[in-house]
gemmi code that builds the backbone of each chain (N, CA, C; Angstrom):
import gemmi

chains = {
    "A": [
        ("SER", (-47.332, 15.178, -39.558), (-47.045, 15.719, -40.771), (-48.765, 15.818, -41.231)),
        ("TYR", (-48.699, 16.670, -42.357), (-50.134, 16.985, -42.641), (-51.450, 16.631, -42.776)),
        ("GLU", (-52.820, 16.942, -42.425), (-53.779, 16.149, -42.498), (-54.851, 16.997, -42.674)),
        ("LEU", (-56.059, 16.414, -43.324), (-56.574, 16.471, -43.721), (-58.592, 16.895, -42.936)),
        ("THR", (-58.901, 17.620, -42.628), (-60.592, 17.197, -41.493), (-61.663, 17.574, -42.660)),
        ("GLN", (-62.555, 16.037, -42.345), (-63.717, 15.783, -42.957), (-65.138, 15.255, -41.457)),
        ("PRO", (-65.891, 16.570, -41.238), (-66.934, 15.469, -40.343), (-67.609, 14.100, -40.830)),
        ("PRO", (-67.780, 13.161, -39.843), (-67.282, 11.744, -39.956), (-69.071, 11.511, -40.807)),
        ("SER", (-69.918, 12.348, -40.874), (-71.351, 11.976, -41.627), (-71.576, 13.260, -41.770)),
        ("VAL", (-72.302, 13.272, -43.016), (-73.598, 13.820, -43.383), (-74.825, 12.786, -44.052)),
        ("SER", (-76.033, 13.568, -43.287), (-77.590, 13.397, -43.327), (-78.388, 14.804, -43.851)),
        ("VAL", (-78.731, 13.565, -45.334), (-80.049, 15.060, -45.528), (-81.085, 14.308, -45.835)),
        ("SER", (-82.189, 14.528, -46.767), (-83.415, 14.209, -47.082), (-83.355, 14.038, -48.736)),
        ("PRO", (-83.893, 13.727, -49.635), (-83.809, 13.544, -51.063), (-83.997, 15.117, -51.965)),
        ("GLY", (-83.621, 15.488, -52.458), (-83.594, 16.803, -52.900), (-83.128, 17.860, -52.330)),
        ("GLN", (-82.482, 18.214, -50.777), (-81.718, 18.575, -49.833), (-80.720, 19.494, -50.573)),
        ("THR", (-79.859, 19.820, -50.086), (-78.632, 20.707, -50.711), (-77.178, 19.791, -49.419)),
        ("ALA", (-76.572, 18.298, -49.901), (-75.545, 18.413, -48.732), (-74.314, 19.475, -49.470)),
        ("ARG", (-73.614, 19.997, -47.941), (-72.206, 20.267, -48.081), (-71.010, 18.868, -47.608)),
        ("ILE", (-70.421, 18.877, -48.099), (-69.410, 18.384, -47.241), (-67.520, 18.959, -46.909)),
        ("THR", (-67.556, 18.846, -46.073), (-65.878, 20.131, -45.364), (-65.222, 19.359, -45.386)),
        ("CYS", (-63.673, 20.191, -45.295), (-62.432, 19.035, -45.925), (-61.620, 20.522, -45.049)),
        ("SER", (-60.858, 20.242, -43.858), (-60.194, 21.300, -43.885), (-58.697, 21.248, -43.642)),
        ("GLY", (-57.717, 22.223, -44.164), (-56.429, 22.023, -44.098), (-55.086, 22.951, -44.424)),
        ("ASP", (-54.835, 22.827, -43.075), (-53.424, 24.297, -43.281), (-53.197, 24.822, -45.079)),
        ("ALA", (-52.867, 23.617, -45.520), (-52.078, 23.848, -46.928), (-53.481, 24.667, -47.880)),
        ("LEU", (-54.446, 24.244, -47.483), (-55.177, 24.418, -48.568), (-55.358, 26.208, -49.290)),
        ("PRO", (-55.165, 27.113, -48.469), (-54.810, 28.207, -49.636), (-54.121, 28.349, -50.837)),
        ("ARG", (-53.002, 27.634, -50.352), (-51.805, 26.594, -51.338), (-52.610, 25.870, -52.728)),
        ("LYS", (-52.702, 25.153, -52.150), (-52.595, 23.674, -52.459), (-54.422, 22.739, -52.966)),
        ("ASP", (-54.345, 22.824, -54.169), (-55.520, 22.279, -54.574), (-55.861, 21.421, -54.009)),
        ("ALA", (-57.774, 21.308, -53.980), (-57.938, 20.061, -52.925), (-59.310, 19.224, -54.003)),
        ("TYR", (-59.252, 17.516, -54.214), (-59.566, 16.371, -55.335), (-60.683, 16.315, -54.333)),
        ("TRP", (-61.729, 15.770, -54.798), (-62.846, 15.139, -54.137), (-63.358, 13.833, -54.719)),
        ("TYR", (-63.689, 12.476, -54.415), (-63.769, 10.938, -54.705), (-64.778, 10.916, -53.508)),
        ("GLN", (-65.867, 10.336, -54.660), (-66.968, 9.031, -54.445), (-66.621, 7.947, -54.304)),
        ("GLN", (-66.756, 7.134, -53.115), (-66.298, 5.797, -52.730), (-68.218, 5.175, -52.830)),
        ("LYS", (-68.589, 4.085, -53.826), (-69.750, 3.905, -52.632), (-68.885, 2.049, -52.765)),
        ("SER", (-70.057, 1.826, -52.192), (-69.549, -0.090, -50.621), (-68.807, -0.769, -52.358)),
        ("GLY", (-68.266, -1.336, -51.553), (-67.624, -2.385, -52.363), (-67.258, -1.856, -53.398)),
        ("GLN", (-66.518, 0.152, -54.332), (-66.038, 0.180, -55.470), (-64.930, 0.284, -55.158)),
        ("ALA", (-63.887, 0.790, -56.490), (-62.607, 1.932, -56.235), (-63.858, 2.996, -56.664)),
        ("PRO", (-62.913, 4.365, -55.844), (-63.119, 5.562, -55.292), (-63.123, 6.581, -56.966)),
        ("VAL", (-63.749, 7.212, -57.517), (-64.303, 7.874, -58.180), (-64.365, 9.948, -58.433)),
        ("LEU", (-63.966, 10.299, -59.320), (-63.540, 11.602, -59.090), (-64.631, 12.517, -59.468)),
        ("VAL", (-65.122, 13.397, -58.658), (-66.105, 13.734, -58.583), (-65.782, 15.315, -58.952)),
        ("ILE", (-64.995, 16.265, -58.379), (-63.755, 17.648, -58.847), (-62.842, 17.169, -58.628)),
        ("TYR", (-62.154, 18.237, -59.267), (-60.708, 18.559, -59.034), (-60.571, 19.458, -59.405)),
        ("GLU", (-59.512, 20.286, -59.070), (-58.894, 21.385, -59.008), (-60.209, 22.415, -58.078)),
        ("ASP", (-60.207, 22.303, -56.958), (-61.025, 22.713, -56.147), (-62.346, 23.219, -56.931)),
        ("ARG", (-62.996, 23.152, -57.632), (-64.001, 23.361, -58.535), (-64.433, 22.846, -60.007)),
        ("LYS", (-63.880, 21.864, -60.536), (-63.603, 21.959, -62.077), (-64.437, 20.199, -61.837)),
        ("ARG", (-65.062, 20.117, -62.915), (-66.133, 18.742, -62.407), (-65.998, 17.989, -63.954)),
        ("PRO", (-65.199, 16.186, -63.777), (-65.376, 16.053, -64.517), (-65.672, 16.001, -65.838)),
        ("SER", (-65.797, 15.444, -66.867), (-67.002, 14.966, -67.575), (-67.717, 14.048, -66.715)),
        ("GLY", (-68.994, 13.782, -67.374), (-70.006, 12.680, -66.494), (-70.146, 12.062, -65.392)),
        ("ILE", (-69.973, 14.029, -64.571), (-70.283, 13.751, -63.215), (-71.416, 15.202, -63.483)),
        ("PRO", (-72.603, 14.839, -62.654), (-73.614, 15.588, -62.380), (-73.305, 17.052, -62.277)),
        ("GLU", (-73.891, 17.588, -63.036), (-74.153, 19.156, -62.349), (-74.303, 19.506, -60.657)),
        ("ARG", (-74.784, 18.772, -60.241), (-75.095, 19.139, -59.070), (-74.380, 18.901, -58.200)),
        ("PHE", (-73.095, 18.356, -58.909), (-71.579, 18.091, -57.496), (-71.193, 19.303, -58.123)),
        ("SER", (-71.022, 20.211, -57.385), (-69.790, 21.618, -56.706), (-68.766, 21.589, -55.847)),
        ("GLY", (-68.104, 22.428, -56.362), (-66.825, 22.409, -55.162), (-66.290, 23.603, -54.662)),
        ("SER", (-65.472, 23.437, -54.126), (-65.463, 25.500, -53.920), (-64.259, 25.557, -52.591)),
        ("SER", (-63.476, 26.750, -52.450), (-62.525, 26.016, -51.548), (-62.516, 28.313, -50.702)),
        ("SER", (-62.216, 27.803, -50.241), (-61.778, 29.528, -49.351), (-60.310, 29.148, -47.998)),
        ("GLY", (-59.825, 30.151, -47.990), (-59.034, 29.998, -46.926), (-58.908, 28.492, -46.939)),
        ("THR", (-58.501, 27.591, -45.475), (-58.262, 26.830, -45.382), (-59.403, 25.411, -45.457)),
        ("MET", (-60.625, 25.630, -45.677), (-61.644, 25.415, -46.324), (-61.974, 24.794, -47.716)),
        ("ALA", (-62.005, 23.586, -47.878), (-62.832, 23.334, -48.904), (-63.974, 22.427, -48.686)),
        ("THR", (-64.960, 22.817, -50.115), (-66.266, 22.203, -49.658), (-66.565, 21.649, -51.390)),
        ("LEU", (-67.070, 20.482, -50.373), (-67.788, 19.531, -51.609), (-69.833, 19.480, -51.718)),
        ("THR", (-70.329, 20.068, -52.446), (-71.819, 20.298, -52.605), (-72.422, 19.920, -53.620)),
        ("ILE", (-73.487, 19.142, -53.189), (-74.239, 18.567, -53.771), (-75.371, 19.460, -54.001)),
        ("SER", (-75.861, 19.567, -55.102), (-77.625, 20.438, -54.951), (-77.988, 19.647, -55.072)),
        ("GLY", (-79.826, 19.346, -54.154), (-80.421, 18.681, -54.889), (-80.248, 17.092, -54.759)),
        ("ALA", (-79.679, 17.075, -53.530), (-79.134, 15.781, -53.795), (-80.304, 14.370, -53.923)),
        ("GLN", (-79.308, 13.058, -54.278), (-80.102, 12.320, -54.895), (-79.991, 10.219, -53.873)),
        ("VAL", (-81.028, 9.650, -53.998), (-80.059, 8.669, -52.648), (-78.566, 7.969, -53.611)),
        ("GLU", (-79.152, 8.213, -55.148), (-78.133, 7.242, -55.338), (-76.665, 8.151, -55.627)),
        ("ASP", (-76.752, 8.998, -54.623), (-75.076, 10.068, -54.143), (-75.051, 9.410, -52.997)),
        ("GLU", (-75.762, 8.790, -51.924), (-75.222, 7.994, -51.262), (-73.712, 7.705, -50.921)),
        ("ALA", (-72.994, 7.424, -50.035), (-71.520, 7.027, -50.756), (-70.241, 7.447, -49.211)),
        ("ASP", (-69.767, 7.379, -49.509), (-68.299, 8.031, -48.602), (-67.594, 8.906, -49.420)),
        ("TYR", (-67.146, 10.191, -48.616), (-66.233, 11.246, -49.971), (-65.118, 11.374, -49.241)),
        ("TYR", (-64.360, 11.583, -49.954), (-62.946, 11.905, -49.299), (-62.795, 12.992, -49.984)),
        ("CYS", (-61.698, 14.184, -49.083), (-60.692, 15.303, -49.595), (-59.707, 14.349, -50.173)),
        ("TYR", (-58.813, 14.829, -50.717), (-57.258, 14.438, -50.929), (-56.329, 15.888, -51.553)),
        ("SER", (-55.366, 15.876, -51.385), (-54.766, 17.071, -51.764), (-53.177, 17.326, -51.304)),
        ("THR", (-52.254, 17.469, -51.373), (-50.744, 17.649, -51.433), (-50.346, 18.264, -50.789)),
        ("ASP", (-48.973, 17.499, -49.672), (-48.393, 18.451, -49.018), (-47.752, 19.603, -49.307)),
        ("ILE", (-47.150, 20.681, -49.017), (-46.810, 21.762, -48.941), (-45.905, 22.055, -48.946)),
        ("SER", (-45.201, 20.988, -48.389), (-43.318, 20.785, -48.132), (-42.172, 20.749, -49.396)),
        ("GLY", (-42.974, 20.631, -50.471), (-42.385, 20.039, -51.748), (-42.570, 18.825, -51.674)),
        ("ASN", (-42.576, 17.653, -50.679), (-42.270, 16.075, -50.715), (-43.054, 15.794, -51.288)),
        ("HIS", (-44.404, 16.406, -52.049), (-45.121, 15.427, -53.266), (-45.482, 13.989, -52.464)),
        ("ARG", (-46.027, 14.314, -51.267), (-46.636, 13.776, -51.062), (-47.911, 13.843, -50.755)),
        ("GLY", (-48.854, 12.664, -51.044), (-50.123, 12.940, -50.718), (-51.131, 12.838, -49.667)),
        ("VAL", (-51.866, 13.037, -49.403), (-53.120, 12.735, -48.211), (-54.609, 13.079, -48.094)),
        ("PHE", (-55.343, 11.999, -47.815), (-56.576, 11.747, -47.750), (-57.511, 12.646, -46.610)),
        ("GLY", (-58.270, 13.136, -45.994), (-59.219, 13.004, -45.515), (-59.769, 12.380, -44.759)),
        ("GLY", (-60.132, 12.311, -43.233), (-60.560, 10.862, -42.728), (-62.350, 10.372, -43.968)),
        ("GLY", (-62.666, 11.260, -44.887), (-63.727, 10.713, -45.263), (-64.604, 11.301, -44.237)),
        ("THR", (-66.133, 11.344, -45.234), (-67.421, 11.531, -45.289), (-68.759, 10.208, -45.206)),
        ("THR", (-69.473, 10.286, -44.627), (-70.700, 9.284, -45.205), (-71.614, 10.279, -45.083)),
        ("LEU", (-72.233, 9.941, -46.373), (-72.975, 10.905, -46.942), (-74.228, 9.875, -46.481)),
        ("THR", (-75.703, 10.347, -45.832), (-77.077, 9.236, -46.255), (-77.576, 10.018, -46.731)),
        ("VAL", (-78.608, 9.594, -47.621), (-79.465, 10.137, -48.295), (-81.225, 9.799, -48.019)),
        ("LEU", (-81.895, 10.371, -46.997), (-82.707, 9.456, -46.245), (-84.136, 10.513, -45.873)),
    ],
    "B": [
        ("GLU", (-60.524, 0.642, -73.714), (-60.907, 0.293, -73.081), (-59.808, 0.884, -71.541)),
        ("VAL", (-59.461, 2.145, -71.031), (-58.758, 2.675, -70.219), (-58.794, 1.785, -69.178)),
        ("GLN", (-58.074, 1.100, -68.535), (-58.008, 0.869, -66.884), (-56.696, 0.041, -66.700)),
        ("LEU", (-56.765, -0.026, -65.031), (-55.827, -0.656, -64.601), (-55.694, -2.017, -63.399)),
        ("VAL", (-54.990, -3.110, -64.053), (-55.638, -3.896, -63.063), (-53.387, -4.679, -62.169)),
        ("GLU", (-54.780, -4.627, -60.776), (-53.786, -4.905, -59.558), (-54.066, -6.279, -59.435)),
        ("SER", (-52.622, -6.964, -59.236), (-52.492, -8.745, -58.255), (-51.007, -8.940, -57.523)),
        ("GLY", (-51.415, -9.190, -57.005), (-50.721, -9.502, -56.042), (-50.766, -10.058, -54.582)),
        ("GLY", (-51.898, -9.717, -54.408), (-52.049, -9.818, -53.260), (-52.266, -10.923, -52.614)),
        ("GLY", (-52.172, -11.266, -51.088), (-52.331, -12.218, -50.637), (-52.250, -12.437, -48.793)),
        ("VAL", (-52.188, -13.660, -48.750), (-51.965, -13.970, -46.966), (-50.795, -13.516, -46.621)),
        ("VAL", (-50.242, -12.594, -45.916), (-48.788, -13.179, -45.401), (-48.129, -13.005, -43.866)),
        ("GLN", (-47.435, -13.522, -43.257), (-47.164, -12.986, -42.098), (-46.593, -12.446, -41.870)),
        ("PRO", (-46.579, -11.525, -40.768), (-45.829, -10.552, -39.590), (-44.580, -10.185, -40.185)),
        ("GLY", (-43.769, -9.987, -40.770), (-42.342, -9.697, -41.297), (-42.444, -10.426, -42.808)),
        ("GLY", (-42.943, -10.635, -43.661), (-43.086, -11.148, -44.990), (-42.854, -10.291, -45.630)),
        ("SER", (-42.915, -10.926, -47.185), (-43.401, -9.683, -47.959), (-44.123, -10.121, -48.697)),
        ("LEU", (-44.206, -9.196, -49.907), (-45.385, -9.110, -51.172), (-44.909, -8.560, -51.923)),
        ("ARG", (-45.090, -8.922, -53.391), (-45.048, -7.342, -54.189), (-46.078, -7.567, -55.271)),
        ("LEU", (-46.579, -6.957, -55.430), (-47.795, -5.518, -56.197), (-47.330, -5.329, -57.540)),
        ("SER", (-47.838, -5.597, -58.737), (-48.628, -5.690, -59.876), (-49.567, -4.799, -60.174)),
        ("CYS", (-49.446, -3.516, -61.202), (-50.363, -2.981, -61.602), (-50.031, -2.425, -63.286)),
        ("VAL", (-51.137, -3.179, -64.006), (-50.616, -3.558, -65.135), (-52.305, -2.127, -66.168)),
        ("GLY", (-50.941, -1.873, -66.846), (-52.182, -0.795, -67.370), (-52.784, -1.035, -68.812)),
        ("SER", (-53.762, -0.169, -69.250), (-53.796, -0.789, -71.058), (-54.829, 0.263, -71.590)),
        ("GLY", (-55.034, 0.580, -72.657), (-55.526, 1.738, -72.863), (-55.002, 2.547, -73.232)),
        ("PHE", (-53.893, 3.440, -72.438), (-53.576, 4.542, -72.872), (-51.668, 4.563, -72.816)),
        ("THR", (-50.718, 5.379, -73.259), (-49.508, 5.475, -73.200), (-49.141, 5.316, -71.822)),
        ("PHE", (-48.768, 4.761, -71.047), (-48.253, 4.466, -69.344), (-47.435, 5.114, -69.283)),
        ("ASP", (-46.026, 5.042, -70.106), (-45.310, 5.926, -69.538), (-45.488, 7.631, -69.815)),
        ("ASP", (-47.001, 7.784, -70.469), (-46.569, 9.174, -69.970), (-47.800, 10.078, -68.482)),
        ("TYR", (-47.555, 9.084, -67.917), (-48.324, 9.308, -66.173), (-47.449, 9.129, -64.990)),
        ("THR", (-48.082, 9.727, -64.127), (-47.481, 9.726, -62.726), (-48.317, 8.889, -62.473)),
        ("MET", (-48.110, 7.775, -61.441), (-48.399, 6.575, -60.886), (-48.370, 6.367, -59.343)),
        ("HIS", (-49.419, 6.076, -58.895), (-49.259, 6.309, -57.404), (-49.737, 5.055, -56.722)),
        ("TRP", (-50.008, 4.342, -55.699), (-50.399, 3.495, -54.930), (-51.111, 4.025, -53.891)),
        ("VAL", (-52.754, 3.164, -53.518), (-53.484, 4.082, -52.683), (-54.262, 2.811, -51.777)),
        ("ARG", (-53.406, 2.673, -50.706), (-54.619, 1.513, -50.344), (-56.134, 1.973, -48.867)),
        ("GLN", (-56.785, 1.056, -48.527), (-58.297, 0.738, -47.665), (-57.826, 0.382, -46.855)),
        ("ALA", (-57.297, -0.006, -45.741), (-57.810, -1.021, -44.616), (-59.570, -1.037, -44.410)),
        ("PRO", (-59.581, -2.998, -44.289), (-60.965, -3.311, -43.648), (-61.898, -2.170, -43.213)),
        ("GLY", (-62.762, -1.317, -43.268), (-63.633, -0.651, -43.237), (-62.879, 0.939, -42.842)),
        ("LYS", (-62.050, 1.447, -43.111), (-61.406, 2.296, -42.772), (-61.347, 3.110, -44.461)),
        ("GLY", (-60.736, 4.259, -43.947), (-60.192, 5.494, -45.064), (-59.602, 5.458, -46.262)),
        ("LEU", (-59.352, 5.662, -46.987), (-58.065, 6.010, -47.855), (-56.719, 6.490, -47.280)),
        ("GLU", (-55.967, 5.674, -48.075), (-54.979, 6.433, -47.172), (-53.650, 6.242, -48.273)),
        ("TRP", (-53.090, 7.337, -49.029), (-52.262, 7.617, -49.706), (-51.091, 6.669, -49.533)),
        ("VAL", (-49.952, 6.065, -50.073), (-48.594, 5.365, -49.756), (-47.928, 5.884, -50.435)),
        ("SER", (-48.032, 5.774, -52.081), (-46.443, 5.880, -52.536), (-46.900, 6.787, -54.190)),
        ("ARG", (-45.895, 7.232, -54.471), (-45.808, 8.024, -56.051), (-44.277, 7.780, -56.718)),
        ("ILE", (-44.996, 7.883, -58.048), (-43.500, 7.724, -58.553), (-43.265, 8.583, -59.891)),
        ("ASN", (-42.988, 9.263, -60.610), (-43.322, 9.965, -61.617), (-42.909, 8.782, -62.977)),
        ("TRP", (-43.644, 9.500, -63.857), (-43.313, 9.066, -65.822), (-42.222, 8.073, -65.568)),
        ("ASP", (-40.699, 8.961, -65.413), (-39.412, 7.972, -65.644), (-38.798, 7.048, -64.803)),
        ("GLY", (-40.262, 6.948, -63.685), (-39.274, 6.319, -62.565), (-38.655, 6.904, -61.368)),
        ("GLY", (-38.228, 8.579, -62.444), (-36.560, 9.710, -61.498), (-37.087, 9.949, -59.938)),
        ("GLY", (-38.559, 9.700, -59.534), (-38.829, 10.574, -58.401), (-39.577, 9.776, -57.485)),
        ("THR", (-39.362, 8.698, -56.687), (-40.711, 8.432, -56.048), (-40.191, 9.144, -54.234)),
        ("TYR", (-41.391, 8.637, -54.015), (-42.374, 9.496, -52.198), (-43.393, 8.312, -51.814)),
        ("TYR", (-43.209, 8.798, -50.705), (-43.442, 7.748, -49.668), (-44.296, 8.345, -48.322)),
        ("VAL", (-45.279, 7.690, -47.628), (-46.256, 7.920, -46.289), (-45.128, 7.529, -45.474)),
        ("ASP", (-45.093, 8.347, -44.937), (-43.850, 8.241, -42.957), (-44.226, 6.146, -43.028)),
        ("SER", (-45.059, 6.128, -42.762), (-45.358, 5.100, -41.658), (-44.593, 3.612, -43.019)),
        ("VAL", (-45.102, 3.584, -44.236), (-44.013, 2.420, -45.147), (-42.779, 3.051, -45.717)),
        ("LYS", (-42.454, 3.981, -45.725), (-41.064, 4.690, -45.577), (-39.734, 3.711, -45.194)),
        ("GLY", (-39.231, 2.594, -46.093), (-38.168, 1.822, -45.759), (-38.324, 0.833, -45.917)),
        ("ARG", (-39.412, 0.293, -45.975), (-39.667, -0.820, -46.073), (-40.717, -1.366, -47.370)),
        ("PHE", (-41.086, -0.650, -48.260), (-41.828, -0.297, -48.779), (-40.968, 0.137, -50.579)),
        ("THR", (-41.073, -0.135, -51.553), (-40.344, -0.063, -53.046), (-41.066, 0.175, -54.041)),
        ("ILE", (-41.736, 1.294, -54.760), (-42.647, 1.278, -55.799), (-40.974, 1.641, -57.040)),
        ("SER", (-42.063, 1.122, -57.487), (-41.104, 1.072, -59.023), (-41.643, 0.830, -60.356)),
        ("ARG", (-41.821, 0.892, -61.449), (-42.330, 0.678, -62.683), (-41.107, 0.237, -63.998)),
        ("ASP", (-42.203, -0.449, -64.556), (-41.089, -0.719, -65.827), (-42.174, -0.252, -67.562)),
        ("ASN", (-42.156, 1.018, -67.992), (-42.282, 1.763, -69.004), (-42.712, 0.367, -70.038)),
        ("ARG", (-41.823, -0.734, -70.246), (-41.915, -1.693, -71.779), (-43.150, -2.571, -71.536)),
        ("LYS", (-43.486, -2.619, -70.003), (-44.245, -4.197, -69.684), (-46.175, -2.887, -69.549)),
        ("ASN", (-46.138, -1.674, -69.210), (-46.735, -0.709, -69.104), (-47.351, -1.498, -67.603)),
        ("SER", (-46.208, -1.447, -66.863), (-46.456, -2.342, -65.506), (-45.735, -1.157, -64.216)),
        ("LEU", (-46.574, -1.386, -62.822), (-46.238, -0.746, -61.660), (-45.788, -1.649, -60.748)),
        ("TYR", (-45.315, -1.108, -59.733), (-45.076, -2.229, -58.825), (-44.647, -1.762, -57.117)),
        ("LEU", (-45.530, -2.225, -56.702), (-44.966, -1.960, -54.828), (-44.326, -2.976, -54.795)),
        ("GLN", (-42.831, -3.426, -54.034), (-42.190, -4.332, -53.539), (-42.665, -3.746, -51.959)),
        ("MET", (-43.021, -4.896, -50.937), (-43.662, -4.328, -49.108), (-42.073, -5.792, -48.884)),
        ("LYS", (-41.914, -5.123, -47.859), (-41.043, -5.897, -47.043), (-40.952, -5.614, -45.558)),
        ("SER", (-41.393, -6.539, -44.550), (-41.239, -6.093, -43.186), (-42.777, -6.332, -43.051)),
        ("LEU", (-43.822, -6.967, -44.068), (-44.333, -6.542, -43.641), (-45.746, -6.842, -42.054)),
        ("ARG", (-46.573, -5.658, -41.518), (-47.084, -5.530, -40.656), (-48.301, -6.038, -39.884)),
        ("THR", (-49.405, -5.857, -39.464), (-50.629, -6.621, -38.539), (-51.148, -5.438, -40.082)),
        ("GLU", (-50.708, -3.867, -39.373), (-51.285, -2.730, -39.902), (-51.180, -2.311, -41.489)),
        ("ASP", (-50.313, -3.282, -41.454), (-51.008, -2.623, -44.051), (-51.359, -3.845, -44.498)),
        ("THR", (-52.501, -4.331, -43.502), (-53.068, -4.991, -43.799), (-54.581, -4.452, -44.543)),
        ("ALA", (-54.867, -4.344, -45.812), (-55.524, -3.508, -46.476), (-55.646, -3.864, -47.787)),
        ("LEU", (-56.675, -3.124, -48.685), (-57.249, -3.549, -49.967), (-56.121, -2.643, -50.688)),
        ("TYR", (-54.985, -2.764, -51.854), (-53.915, -1.635, -52.506), (-54.927, -1.465, -53.660)),
        ("PHE", (-54.695, -0.036, -53.787), (-55.008, 0.144, -54.975), (-54.715, 0.850, -56.349)),
        ("CYS", (-54.018, 1.008, -57.368), (-53.191, 1.915, -58.002), (-54.102, 2.535, -59.284)),
        ("ALA", (-53.073, 3.750, -59.390), (-54.455, 4.937, -59.252), (-53.214, 5.856, -60.156)),
        ("ARG", (-53.835, 6.746, -61.426), (-52.904, 6.956, -62.443), (-53.433, 8.263, -62.420)),
        ("GLU", (-52.121, 9.217, -62.141), (-52.099, 11.255, -61.943), (-52.991, 11.657, -63.472)),
        ("SER", (-53.726, 12.287, -63.220), (-53.615, 13.108, -64.933), (-53.266, 13.947, -65.299)),
        ("ALA", (-52.762, 13.734, -66.622), (-51.904, 14.291, -67.443), (-52.375, 15.441, -66.627)),
        ("THR", (-52.686, 16.291, -66.627), (-53.144, 18.117, -66.586), (-53.436, 18.375, -65.178)),
        ("SER", (-53.543, 17.829, -63.758), (-53.622, 18.498, -62.681), (-52.718, 16.535, -61.825)),
        ("GLU", (-53.519, 17.263, -60.530), (-52.847, 16.095, -59.903), (-54.169, 15.163, -59.243)),
        ("ALA", (-55.027, 15.217, -59.956), (-56.225, 13.912, -59.382), (-56.477, 12.873, -60.024)),
        ("PHE", (-56.468, 11.852, -59.609), (-56.284, 10.154, -59.524), (-57.867, 9.466, -60.146)),
        ("ASP", (-58.009, 10.302, -62.221), (-58.723, 10.033, -63.198), (-58.425, 8.137, -63.207)),
        ("ILE", (-57.670, 7.286, -62.572), (-58.258, 6.385, -63.434), (-58.087, 5.321, -62.089)),
        ("TRP", (-58.811, 4.156, -61.610), (-57.859, 3.632, -61.088), (-58.965, 1.780, -60.658)),
        ("GLY", (-57.696, 1.293, -60.460), (-57.706, -0.359, -60.833), (-59.083, -0.771, -59.319)),
        ("GLN", (-59.316, -1.816, -59.416), (-60.294, -2.106, -58.624), (-59.567, -2.969, -57.017)),
        ("GLY", (-58.407, -2.843, -57.218), (-57.514, -3.323, -55.986), (-57.624, -4.543, -55.755)),
        ("THR", (-56.323, -5.177, -55.145), (-55.406, -6.150, -54.864), (-55.246, -6.048, -52.702)),
        ("MET", (-55.858, -7.426, -53.054), (-56.205, -7.457, -51.390), (-54.774, -8.085, -50.616)),
        ("VAL", (-54.119, -7.607, -49.203), (-53.172, -7.867, -49.024), (-53.663, -8.196, -47.264)),
        ("THR", (-53.280, -9.309, -46.502), (-53.726, -9.782, -45.159), (-52.319, -10.118, -44.800)),
        ("VAL", (-51.762, -9.376, -43.745), (-51.046, -9.707, -42.676), (-51.834, -10.191, -41.450)),
        ("SER", (-51.368, -11.274, -41.494), (-51.575, -12.235, -39.911), (-50.940, -13.528, -39.709)),
        ("SER", (-50.909, -14.059, -38.708), (-50.022, -15.051, -38.174), (-51.272, -16.179, -37.885)),
    ],
}
model = gemmi.Model(1)
for chain_id, residues in chains.items():
    chain = gemmi.Chain(chain_id)
    for i, (resn, *xyz) in enumerate(residues, 1):
        res = gemmi.Residue()
        res.name, res.seqid = resn, gemmi.SeqId(i, " ")
        for name, pos in zip(("N", "CA", "C"), xyz):
            atom = gemmi.Atom()
            atom.name, atom.element = name, gemmi.Element(name[0])
            atom.pos, atom.b_iso = gemmi.Position(*pos), 0.0
            res.add_atom(atom)
        chain.add_residue(res)
    model.add_chain(chain)
structure = gemmi.Structure()
structure.add_model(model)
structure.setup_entities()
């Protein structure tokens, strides 16, 4: 089955740039989506279609994709950005199945 | 206000059944593809199932195929997940999520309903 791979954790100091990667064989042909989940809350979409930012999401959140890797970048990370981040995409086989990466815990301290 | 509200979770024995519901409000429900996503305690998100706007296409993760059935009643603005032959590994918080009209993004999520499979 199709898999997306993320690092388990990333740690930065406030104001630094955090980068979270997501690798998957189908990413050259399928869009990546990024979700932020804070403790005890439902996930929130922060990046869609590789690099687009929904309204209401701060400009410090950006996305990119190259080859088999998508990247979520938080420029000038803030303490309130501490959360779990998940990438999501769909299987290229045309079976419309979704898949999430294992998630990355971002620590900002 | 656009929102999704899940219900129907609970404690069930292995091999048992449960039906989850998700009611949408504040938007035209039958304009949207809907999904179920689950999260086991302390674990990551797992996509479970998808249903097209008219119920004409349904899709499942391999681990629930043949045991779970997704359906919808657009007259009631409702999404369902019928779960049978439940296993302990199905224990999770189950979220319903709306797929954006213009991309595959999940733009609206419910708060989830907890399913515990335990003897």
